[in-house]
Each structure stands twice: as structure tokens, then as C-alpha cells.
N, C-alpha and C positions, 0 to 999 in steps of 0.2 A: 574660261570656256567661251568659245565663240558664240555670238548670238545666233539663234536659229533663224534662217531665212527661208520662208515658205516658197518664195519665187525660185530660189536655187534648188530647193528640194524637188519642186515640180518641174524643174528644167524649163522655165519660162522667164521672159523679161517683158516689162511693160514699155512700149514705145511712147514717144512724146504725143502721138496722135490718139492714144488710148487703145491702140491695137496691141496684140501680143506677138512676141517672137517666141516660137515653140521649137525647142532644141531636141526633143525626142526624135530619133530616127527609127521609124518602124517600117519594115519592108511592106511595100504595097503589092497587091495582087489584082490583076485585071479580071474582069468577068470572063467566063468560059461558056460561050453559047454553043460550042461544038463538042461537048462531052459525048463519047461513044454511047450508042443506044444500049441501055441495060447496065451501064457502068456510071457510077458517080452521080453528079448533079450538074445540070446545065444552069448557067446564070447569064444575066444581061443587065445593062444599065438603061434606065428610062428617065426622061425629064418629067418632073412633077410640076414645077413652076419655073418657067423660063425667066420671069422677072426677078425672082429671088435667087436663081441658080441652084434651086433645091432639086435633088435627084434621088433615085432609089435604085437598089440592086435587087433584082428578083431572082429567086432560086427555085428550080423545079426538078424533082427527081427524074432522071432519065429513064428509070424503070418505074412505070406507074402501076399502082395496085388495080386489080380488076375485080369486078363483082358480077359473077355469071359471065355474060357476054359483053358487059359494058365496063368502061373504065370508071372506077369509083372516083367521085369528086373529092378533092383534098381540102382540108381546112386552110385558111389563110392566117399566117402568123406574122404580124408586123414586129420587126426587131428594132429596138431603140437602144443604141450603144451607150456605154458608160463613158466617163471622162470628166465628170464634174462640170458639164456644160461647156468646158473650155478646150477639150482636147479630143483627139482620135477621129477616125473615119471608118466608114463601112468597108473601105478598100484596104484597110490595115489587115495584115495576114491573119491576126488573131480573130478579128471579127468575121472575116471572110470564111475561114475554116470552121468557125463555130456555126455559122449559118448553113454551110454545106452539110455539116453533121446533123443539125436539126432537120433540114429538109429531107435528108436521106433516111433518118431513123424514125421520125415521127409517123409517117412521112407527111410533108406539108409543103404548100407554096409559101416560101419565106419572102418577105418584102422588107429589106433593110433600108431605113431612111437615113440619107445624108443630110441631117438638119444643120442649120446655121449655128456657128459657135459664138459664145460670148468671149470677151466683152465687146467684140465688134458688133454683135447682135445680142442685145440683152433680152432677158425674159420680158414679154411672153413670145418672142419670135419663134422659139423652138416649139411651143404649143401650136402656134399658127401653122408651122410647117407640118406637124403631125395631122392637124385637121385637113390641110390641103391634100395630104396623102390619102386620108380616108375618103374624101370627096372624089379624088382621082380614081381610087379603086372602085368606088361605087359606079363610076362612069364606064368602067371596063366591062361591065355586064352587057353593054349595048352591042349590036351586031358588028360595029366597027371597032370594038374594044381590043385590048391586048389579047393575043391568041392564047397564051398560057393561062391567064386568068379566066377568060371567057369560056375556054374549052375544058379546063381541068379543076377550077376552084369552086368550092362550095361557099357562096357569098353569105350564107346564113350562119357560117361558123368562122367568124373572124376574131382573132385574139391579139391583144397587145402585150408584148413581152419586153420588159425594160430592165436594164441593170443600172444601179445607182441613179445618176441623173436621168438615164433613159426611163427608169421606173417612175421618176417624178413626172416626166413628160407623158408617159402612158396614163398615169392617174389624171393629170390635168386635162389632157386632150379628151379623155373619155367624158369628163365633166362637161367640156365645151360642146360636145356633140350629143349630149344626153337628150336634148329637146329637138334635135334635127331629124328629119325623115331621110334616112340614108338607104331606104329599100332599093334593091334587094339585100344590101349589105346590112348585116346585123353583128354588133359586137357581142359575142357570146361570153366573153370574160377577159379579165386583165391579169397578168402575171407580173408581180413586182418583186424583183430580186434585189434585196437590200436597198429599198427606195431611199433616195437622197432627200430627206426631210429634216427639219430641226426647229430651232427657235432661239430666242435670246437666253432662255433658261436652259442650262445644260441638262441633258438626260443622263441617266445612269450609265448607259453604254458609251456616250461621248466621254465621260469622265474616266471610265474603265480603260478605254482605248486611246486616251489623249496622247500617249507617247508611242502609238503604233508606228512601226518602222517604215511601213509602205506609205500610208497617208495619215500623218499625225494631225491632231485637231487644228493647229494653226493653218494647215493647208486647206481643210474644209472651210474654215472661216474665210480664207482668201478667195476660194472658188465662189462662195456665196457673194462676197463683195463684188467680184467681177461679173457675176451673172444677174444679180438682182437689179431692178430699176434704180436709177440714181435717186438718192435721198431716202431710200428705204433701208430697213434692217432685217434681221432674220425672223422677225415676227410678221413679216409680210406674208400674205396668204399663199404665195408661190412656195415659200419655204415652210411655213407653219400653218397648215390648213385649219387647225383648231382655232386660229384667230380670225377666220373668215366665215361669218355666219352664212353667207350665200353658198360657199362651198359645202359646208356642213349640211345645209338643207338639201343639196343635190346628191349626196352620197348614196341615198337609198335608191337612186336610179342607175347605179353602176352595175348591178347584177353580180355575177360571180367574180370573186377576187381571190387570188392566191398570193400570199406574201411569205 
């Protein structure tokens, strides 16, 4: 039997300079700022940090809910995509359509972050990108801020929603801003969909799904190897928060969390 190759399974290869060649071909979708009034969701791309080339895609329902004679303000939901820190983009059709659906059905102002990928940018770069986004959103409440956020968003109801590695980012970014004054922005809660966490000691679920057909355990190990800072292992606090006393001490500041 051929030896299992996690690189081949993930459809990636490591270049000599430490970067990745990613072979997955996923259709891309452009933002749609001109959706017809009352139909669907409008979207646009904005720059978050020009120095790091980090950007976000904002989604706003084209049919806004009303409260008496006023337009009701919508919660802000920050979407952090999956991909084990190493793959995917908010412009991928799956991510784009998911955010369209959330924005329309919740309804909410969705802000999907195009964070930097590992191993070209190892952790904590992704956490820093999420913090940059939160500070950017805070600044949009000012008179010269983004019109969609300034006019339609409820800055006191901001939620971080993440899937696998995105959930890890949501958790760690929330810890990083726990002591910051982001008023009028308030993180009302975090939503962690199968958060990517682990440790050197195998959990029961890791052992149970070690041979999962989609992402078997050796692939998770490889993604952690590519994402974690050099010279560390899966007991680093970014992967195993139970091993980081500073993180454990801050968890009581997170507020509401759904996992």
C-alpha cells in the first residue's frame, strides 16, 4: 500500500522558499455592489491594511428591515473562513454564497476577512489581521466612515463567526481585543463552528476520525506544522489554549460564546 501523503491529499506542495503551491481550483466570484433594490445582497471589497494587503468583503441586504418609520440597524457579523490557515479565500464561490445567504436571512451586515495565509505568514499574522479589521470597523462609525456601516450597522452588536481555522482566529482575536476600548464597537459574542484546536495529546474525536476521508489526521498535523511559529509544536497556546495560562485567565472576558 502506498504511503499516505498529506501534501497530495490537500493538493498542495511546498516550494523551496517555504511558500505553498496550491492546486485547488475553486471558482472566484467578484463583489456585486449593484444588486437590484429589494433583491438579493449587495457586496463590495474594501482595503483593511494596505501594508499587509489585507482586505475584506462587506455584504449588505438590498432590502433593509424597517422599524416604524426608520430603518432598523443591523448586527455586524465578521466571517472568518475555513481552510486550516493555509487555503481558501472570501472570494471563493462557496464562501461568497454563504455570506450572501447569512446577510439576507439573518439579516446582517457581513464582513468577510481576507486574512493572510500560512506558511507564507505564520501565526499570529491571522490574529493581527482580525484585530486590524475590528479597529477598522470601529473607525467606520465616524462621519467619514463607510456608508453601509455608518448608516445601517449596529456597532453594539458585533459577532465573530469562524469555521475551523476561522473559529480559532475568532477566539484568539477576541482575546487580543478584550482589554481594548473599541467603543462604539462591542463584541456581543463569538460563534465557533468546529474550532481548529488541538494538542500533542490526541483527543477522542481526533482518534475517532483519524481516517476521515475529507481531512484525515495527518493533514491536520501538517496544517498545524505549516501555520505554527517555527520551533513550536501543537502544545503552543495558538493550538492548545489549555497550555497558556495567560489565555485561560482572559477567557472570562469573552462574553457569550456558541460552539
